[in-house]
N, C-alpha and C positions, 0 to 999 in steps of 0.2 A: 538596478536595485529595485526589488519589489516592495511596494508599500500597500497598505490597506486599500487605498483608492484604486489600485491597479486591477482589482478583482471585481468583475461585474457579473451579476446573475446571468447564466447562460453561457459564459465563457467556457471553452474547452481547451485545456492545456495538455499538449502531448509531452509526456515525460520520458519517452524513449523506450527501448526494449532491452530485455535481458534473456539470455538462454540459460536454463536451469541445468546444472551439471549434477550427475549422480554423486560425485565425490563431495560437492558442497552440501547436497541434501543429507548425505550420511553424516558428515561432520557436524552439521547443525543439529540433526536429530539425536545423535549420540550424546551431544553436550546438553541439549535442552528439552528434547521431547522423544525419549527413546521407546516409543510404542513400537510393537513388532512390525507393523506395516510401513514404518519409517526406516527401520534399521536392519531388517532381516528379509532377504530375498525370498526364501522358502516360505516363511510365515506370511509374507505379503502376498505371495502367489495364491495362498489358500484363504486369503481374506476377501471381504466383499469388494475390495479394490482390484483384485486379480493381479496385483503387482505392486512394486515399490512406489510410494507416493511421498511428496514433500509434506513436511509439517505445515499446517496452516500458519503457524507463527513464523516459520521460515519465509513463507510467501509474503506475509505482512512485512517482515524485515526487508525483503528484496524490494517491495514497493516503497518503503520508507527511504531506502537508499536512492531510488530514482527521484523521489520528491526532494530530498536534500540536494542532490546533485544539480537538479534542473531549476529549482525555485529557492529553497531555504538557504542555501549556502551564500546566495547573493540577494539577501532580503533583509527587511527590518523585522523578521520573525522574532517573537518573544515567547514561544512555547505553545502549549495546547492545554486546555482544561479537560479534554477528553475526546472520546470516540463514541459514536452511536452506530447501531446496525452493522456490526462487524460480521461478515459472512464469508465462509469458505465454501464457495458455490459448487465448484467442480474440482476433482483431483488434479494436482499438478504432478507431472511425471518427468523423469530424467529426459533431457533433450527438448522439452517444451520451450518455445520462445514466447515470452509474455510481453505485451505492450501495455505500458502504464498511461493512464490519463486521469485528469482531474476535471470535473464539471462543477462549476461554481453554482451552488443552489441558492446562495444568498450571502449577504454581508450586513453587519450592523455595528454601529459605534458602541464602544464599551460604555456601560452605564456608570461604572465606578471610576474610570480614568479616561478623560477626554483625549488623551494622547494616543489611545489604542482603539483598535477595532477587531472584530472577530469575523473571519471568513469561514463559510461553511461549504466545503466541497464534497461531492461524492467522488470517492477514490476507487478506481477499478484497474484490475489487471485483466487483459483479454488474451486468449491463446490464439494461435495461428489459424484456427477454425472460426474465429470471430466470437467465441463463447466467453462470457465473463466467468472467470475462475475465482476471483476475489473481489470483495466490495466492502467499503465502509464509508460512513459519513463522519468526516473529521471536523474538528473545530480548531482553527489555527488563529493565533493572536499575532497581529502585525501592528507596528507603529504607524500612525497617520503622518502624512506630510505636514511640515510646519506651515 
């Protein structure tokens, strides 16, 4: 079980990897972000991307799944007040394998509730070439140990 006190500045937490499939990319984009370079092979080929790319929101959702599976599902997590510096750094393409990691930038006790603390990690997805493709600074609320 993860509590506020378990996150120390400088900690790096490996969240595992996921391989992006074209069918998942298309399904997500058709439902939530149907821009031509996400849903149409021909239009994507003629775009600045030169081919089909994942929606940044799909990439963010895949990251969130890794975070939930590795940390939040077995934690004292109480939600999040928001995200800063959300970046879709490089295109994500079908077949890319992305590795997720959290780097704890800081943590501080809640000023409004002494039972809680806020952890501030940089969240990243890195492709197999070692390039960051997605990044955000998250604020996660966790209960403190009694």
